[in-house]
N, C-alpha and C positions, 0 to 999 in steps of 0.2 A: 285936113292937110295932113299930106301923105308926106313921111319920116322916110328917107334915102339914107342906108347907111354900107356902103361897102367896102368889102374889105381888102386888106393889106396880105401883102405878099405870105410871111409866113405867121399870118395871125390864126389862132385855135376860130372854130366855130363857134364857144363857148363864149368866147369874146367881144365876139361881135354880136353874137347874142345878147348879153348882157351891157351893152352900148347900147344896140336895140332898143332894152327896155329903159335904160334913161332915159333918152333923149327923147321917150314915149311921157314917162311919169312927168318928166319937167315942161312938156306941149301943155297940158293939163287934156290931151284928147281923151284919153281912158275917164278922167273924173266926169267931163263934159257929158259922154256917153251913159256916165252909168246914172248922174244926174235925171238926164233923160229918162232912163227908163225907171225910174222912180218916182217920177210924179205922178199925178191922177187926178182928176177932175176932181174940185171941190163936191161935198154930198152934203145934201140937208140936216140937221138937229132930227127930223122926222124921219126920211130913211134909216141914217145912219138907227134911231131906234128901232125900226123894224125889222129891219137884217138883224139886230142883236137880241130883238124876242125869236127869232125866224130861228137860229144858232144854237140858243139854248132849248128850245123844244125839239130841235132834233139830237139833241145832246141827252135830251135827258129822256127819249123814246131810248138813244142805242144804249146809255144805259141799263132802263127797263129789259132790257130785251136781253142782255148780260146777264143781267142777275135772274133773269127766269131759266135760262142757258138756249134761249132759241137765235138763231144769229142770221 
């Protein structure tokens, strides 16, 4: 969906931008685009657990290296 905003003769650029932004917000295009960006495929419980275990191990390694002063 394309939003068209035409400039009047003596209208300031800020007003045009404000009108355009209002039209885009009211049309719902932006919220639909953001919703599609956040979509992710469902992950099974076992996969989530495995990823959590890996994250915890990596974090533990990192904190251990920091304590030892090794980077």
